[in-house]
C-alpha positions in Angstrom: 40.4 23.7 0.6 37.9 26.5 0.6 34.1 26.5 0.4 31.2 26.4 2.7 31.7 22.8 3.6 35.5 23.0 4.4 34.8 22.0 8.0 33.3 18.7 7.1 35.0 15.3 6.4 33.0 12.8 4.3 33.8 9.2 3.8 32.5 8.1 0.4 32.4 4.3 0.5 29.8 4.1 -2.4 30.3 3.0 -6.0 29.2 4.0 -9.5 27.1 7.1 -9.5 24.3 8.1 -7.1 26.4 7.9 -3.9 29.7 9.1 -5.5 27.8 12.1 -6.9 26.8 13.1 -3.4 30.4 13.0 -2.5 31.5 14.9 -5.6 29.1 17.8 -5.0 30.1 18.1 -1.3 33.8 18.0 -2.3 33.2 20.7 -4.9 32.1 23.0 -2.1 35.0 22.3 0.1 34.3 19.1 2.1 37.3 16.8 2.6 35.9 13.7 0.9 37.8 10.4 1.3 36.9 8.0 -1.4 37.1 4.4 -0.2 37.5 1.7 -2.9 38.3 -2.0 -2.9 42.1 -2.2 -3.1 42.0 -4.5 -6.1 38.7 -3.8 -7.9 38.3 -0.1 -7.3 35.1 1.7 -8.0 33.6 0.1 -11.2 32.9 3.6 -12.4 36.7 3.8 -13.3 36.0 1.3 -16.1 32.5 2.4 -17.0 31.7 4.7 -19.9 34.1 6.5 -22.3 37.8 6.1 -22.1 40.9 7.8 -23.5 44.3 6.2 -23.4 43.0 3.6 -21.0 41.7 6.2 -18.5 38.0 6.2 -17.6 36.7 9.7 -18.2 33.6 9.4 -16.0 35.6 8.8 -12.9 37.8 11.8 -13.7 34.7 13.9 -13.1 32.8 12.1 -10.3 36.0 11.3 -8.4 37.2 15.0 -8.6 38.3 16.8 -5.5 38.4 13.5 -3.5 41.2 11.8 -1.8 41.4 8.1 -2.9 42.0 5.2 -0.5 42.1 1.5 -1.3 40.6 -0.4 1.6 38.9 -3.8 1.9 36.0 -3.3 4.3 35.0 -6.9 4.2 38.4 -7.9 5.8 38.4 -7.6 9.6 41.6 -5.5 9.6 40.0 -3.3 6.9 36.9 -2.9 8.9 39.0 -1.9 11.9 40.8 0.8 9.9 37.5 2.0 8.5 36.3 2.6 12.1 39.5 4.6 12.7 38.5 6.8 9.7 34.9 7.1 10.9 36.2 8.4 14.2 37.1 11.6 12.5 34.3 11.9 10.0 31.0 13.8 9.8 29.3 11.8 7.1 29.6 8.3 5.6 28.0 7.5 2.2 27.5 3.9 1.3 25.4 2.0 -1.3 25.9 -1.6 -0.4 22.8 -3.9 -0.2 21.0 -3.6 3.1 22.7 -5.8 5.7 26.1 -5.7 4.1 27.7 -3.2 6.5 26.1 -5.1 9.4 27.7 -8.3 8.2 31.1 -6.7 8.2 30.5 -5.4 11.8 30.0 -1.8 10.5 26.3 -1.3 11.1 24.8 2.0 12.3 25.1 1.1 16.0 28.8 0.4 15.6 29.5 3.5 13.5 27.5 5.9 15.6 29.1 4.6 18.8 32.5 5.3 17.3 31.5 8.7 16.0 28.5 10.2 17.9 26.7 12.7 15.7 27.6 10.8 12.5 25.3 11.1 9.5 25.2 7.8 7.6 23.7 8.2 4.1 22.5 4.8 2.8 21.8 4.8 -1.0 19.9 1.9 -2.5 17.6 1.3 -5.4 14.5 0.6 -3.2 15.4 1.7 0.3 16.4 -0.1 3.5 13.0 -1.8 4.1 10.2 -3.4 2.1 9.9 -6.5 -0.1 12.4 -5.2 -2.7 15.0 -3.9 -0.3 17.6 -6.6 -1.0 17.1 -6.6 -4.8 20.0 -5.4 -6.9 19.0 -2.2 -8.8 20.5 0.0 -11.4 19.2 3.3 -12.7 17.6 1.6 -15.7 15.3 -0.3 -13.5 14.4 2.8 -11.6 13.7 4.7 -14.8 11.3 2.0 -15.8 9.5 1.6 -12.4 9.2 5.3 -11.6 7.0 6.0 -14.6 9.6 7.9 -16.5 10.0 5.4 -19.3 6.2 5.0 -19.6 5.8 8.7 -20.2 8.8 9.1 -22.5 9.0 8.5 -26.3 6.7 8.7 -29.3 3.0 8.1 -28.8 3.1 5.0 -31.1 6.5 3.8 -29.9 7.9 1.8 -27.0 8.7 3.2 -23.6 12.0 5.1 -23.8 15.0 5.0 -21.4 17.5 7.9 -21.1 21.0 7.3 -22.6 22.6 8.6 -19.4 22.4 8.0 -15.6 19.2 10.0 -15.0 17.8 8.2 -11.9 21.2 8.1 -10.2 21.9 11.8 -11.0 18.6 12.9 -9.6 19.2 10.8 -6.5 22.7 12.1 -6.1 21.6 15.7 -6.1 18.7 14.9 -3.8 21.1 13.1 -1.5 23.2 16.2 -0.9 20.0 18.0 0.3 19.2 15.1 2.6 22.7 15.0 4.1 22.7 18.8 4.7 19.3 18.6 6.4 20.7 15.9 8.7 23.8 18.0 9.4 21.5 21.0 10.1 19.7 18.9 12.7 23.0 17.8 14.2 24.1 21.4 14.5 21.0 22.1 16.6 20.9 19.0 18.7 24.2 17.1 18.4 22.3 14.1 17.2 23.4 12.1 14.1 21.0 10.0 12.0 20.6 7.7 9.1 19.5 9.0 5.7 17.6 6.3 3.8 17.8 7.3 0.2 15.9 5.1 -2.3 16.9 6.0 -5.9 13.3 5.2 -7.0 11.6 8.0 -5.0 13.4 11.2 -6.2 12.8 10.3 -9.8 9.1 9.6 -9.2 9.0 13.1 -7.5 10.6 14.7 -10.5 7.9 13.4 -12.9 5.4 15.9 -11.5 1.7 15.3 -10.6 1.2 12.1 -12.7 0.3 10.1 -9.6 -2.1 12.8 -8.3 -3.6 13.0 -11.8 -4.3 9.2 -11.7 -5.6 9.4 -8.1 -8.0 12.2 -8.8 -9.1 11.6 -12.4 -8.2 8.0 -13.2 -6.1 9.2 -16.2 -2.7 7.7 -16.8 -0.1 10.0 -18.4 0.7 8.8 -21.9 3.7 9.1 -24.2 3.4 12.1 -26.5 6.8 12.4 -28.0 8.1 16.0 -27.7 4.6 17.4 -27.3 2.9 18.3 -24.0 -0.6 17.5 -22.9 -0.6 20.9 -21.1 0.2 23.4 -23.8 1.2 24.0 -27.4 3.4 24.9 -29.3 5.9 22.7 -27.4 8.0 20.6 -29.7 11.3 20.4 -31.7 11.4 21.9 -35.2 14.0 21.7 -37.9 15.5 24.8 -39.5 16.4 25.3 -43.2 20.0 24.5 -42.5 19.3 21.2 -40.8 19.6 22.3 -37.2 16.9 21.6 -34.5 15.3 24.0 -32.1 13.0 23.5 -29.2 10.0 25.8 -28.6 8.0 26.1 -25.3 5.0 28.3 -24.6 3.8 27.4 -21.1 2.6 31.0 -20.7 -0.5 32.1 -22.7 1.2 35.4 -23.7 4.2 33.6 -25.1 1.9 31.3 -27.2 0.2 34.4 -28.6 3.5 36.0 -29.6 4.7 32.8 -31.1 1.7 32.6 -33.5 2.0 36.2 -34.4 5.7 35.8 -35.2 5.1 32.8 -37.5 2.2 34.7 -39.3 -0.7 32.8 -37.8 -2.0 35.4 -35.3 -5.5 34.3 -36.4 -5.1 31.1 -34.4 -4.6 33.1 -31.3 -8.1 34.5 -31.8 -9.7 31.1 -31.6 -11.7 30.4 -28.4 -9.7 27.2 -27.8 -6.4 29.1 -27.9 -6.9 30.8 -24.5 -6.0 27.7 -22.5 -2.9 25.4 -22.6 -5.2 22.3 -22.8 -7.1 23.9 -25.7 -3.9 24.5 -27.6 -2.6 21.0 -26.9 -5.8 19.6 -28.4 -5.0 21.6 -31.6 -1.3 20.8 -31.6 -1.3 19.5 -35.2 -2.5 22.8 -36.6 -0.2 24.8 -34.3 2.8 22.6 -35.1 2.3 22.8 -38.8 2.4 26.7 -38.7 5.5 26.8 -36.4 7.3 24.1 -38.3 6.7 25.7 -41.7 8.0 29.1 -40.6 11.1 27.7 -38.9 11.7 25.3 -41.7 12.1 28.2 -44.2 14.8 29.9 -42.2 18.4 29.1 -41.0 19.1 28.7 -37.3 20.7 32.1 -36.8 17.7 33.9 -38.2 15.3 31.8 -36.2 17.1 32.3 -32.9 17.3 36.1 -33.5 13.7 36.5 -34.5 12.4 34.5 -31.5 14.6 36.4 -29.1 13.4 39.8 -30.5 9.8 38.7 -30.2 10.5 37.5 -26.6 9.4 34.0 -27.4 11.0 31.0 -25.7 13.3 29.0 -28.1 16.6 27.3 -27.8 18.8 25.4 -30.2 19.2 21.6 -29.6 22.9 21.3 -28.7 25.4 18.5 -28.6 28.3 18.6 -26.2 30.6 20.7 -28.4 27.9 23.2 -29.2 27.1 23.5 -25.5 30.7 24.1 -24.5 31.1 26.8 -27.2 27.9 28.7 -26.4 28.5 32.3 -25.3 26.2 32.0 -22.3 27.9 28.9 -21.1 31.3 30.6 -21.6 30.2 33.7 -19.8 29.0 31.7 -16.8 32.1 29.6 -16.6 29.8 26.5 -16.7 32.5 24.3 -18.1 35.7 23.9 -16.1 39.1 23.3 -17.6 41.1 21.2 -15.2 44.7 19.9 -15.3 44.9 16.1 -15.2 48.2 14.2 -14.7 47.2 11.5 -17.3 45.4 13.5 -19.9 46.6 17.1 -19.6 43.9 19.8 -19.6 40.4 18.3 -19.7 37.0 20.0 -19.7 34.0 19.0 -17.7 30.9 20.5 -16.1 31.7 23.0 -13.5 29.9 23.5 -10.1 26.2 23.1 -9.8 25.7 26.7 -8.7 27.5 29.8 -7.7 27.9 31.2 -4.1 28.9 34.8 -3.8 30.6 34.6 -0.4 31.9 31.0 -0.2 32.3 29.6 -3.8 33.4 26.1 -4.4 36.0 25.0 -7.0 37.2 22.0 -9.1 40.6 21.5 -7.6 41.7 18.3 -9.2 40.3 15.4 -11.3 39.6 11.9 -10.0 42.9 10.4 -8.7 44.4 7.0 -9.0 43.2 4.2 -6.8 45.0 4.4 -3.5 46.7 7.7 -4.3 46.1 9.1 -0.8 46.0 5.9 1.3 49.2 6.6 3.2 48.3 10.2 3.9 44.7 9.6 5.0 45.5 6.6 7.2 48.3 8.5 8.9 45.9 11.2 9.7 43.7 8.6 11.3 46.5 7.4 13.5 47.5 4.3 11.6 51.3 3.8 11.7 53.4 3.5 8.6 54.4 0.0 9.6 50.8 -1.0 10.1 50.0 0.3 6.6 52.8 -1.7 5.1 51.6 -4.8 6.8 48.0 -4.2 5.6 49.3 -3.5 2.0 51.3 -6.7 2.0 48.1 -8.6 3.1 46.1 -7.0 0.3 43.8 -5.1 2.7 44.9 -1.6 1.5 46.2 -0.2 -1.8 
């Protein structure tokens, strides 16, 4: 393995998305990530989402670069083996309900005694404390409670939920930062600690100053479709050949150039046009001008004209269009990876590039228990012991 985290071993004992995404990103950049799953059930992400030929595609991505071990932590023998693994680990990621690890004899005090300096990342919907701590939570609930759904959708329509794991993904990316901060502290002091990551809080942070706005003005951010309360034009518009484009004009100069391009430079001379809020108040008039100009032209002409005028516009892509975009191709933003079940498959590449210590997608998510024997041998568990545990259903 190569990458900036190649000196770290991470035990990913979490399921579905937020926790496993932390492990995926760390594995992408070289960490030795050991994926722990129930020996019979596995991570439910294996059966979640789209499939091909009986293979879950989501796990092929989120399980990539990890070594997979089937181990029942709720069984006393499984808990004992887990402690052997923890003895050689730097990070443990888990997303059980608060108190579950403690019930299995694997609480923070036990883990940190076995491995001084350990970082334990605990991912839950609502955190380790508070009246909701023990409630089950999925991303959908978080997207509702955070304010995201309230702010999303048409002004005259219902609150809108995303069709993908938004809250979990934001929390997963946030969790990597939290774990790396804890490791930075350990490097300076030798001290490990617990990361308490509630999925609710990172998404609320991503929504911007809506809480501050309510606190200071009493206003509650409302649904506005694709428009913005802060500027205009900001919307999606349909081209003559039936494609959609998105236009944004957060900068005043960009808004002026937009109106000049669509033949309505006169609007830019209006007193209200000089502020984003003023333009937003006149969004109907601005949108009519932009939509009319774009609607008379095919996508290629629209994209070229906006680029030449240095105005911010992008086509609305589906997955196939994204993969085939020349900028995406030039950046290598989509990785082609060999998979033993499906052949060459394509998925999102690394989150970012590093010039000196780049990461890599080395392999796709592996079969349940594919690396059990290897990983347990490294932890000092004998082959005979593994055979006994397998016969008892404790490992897979």
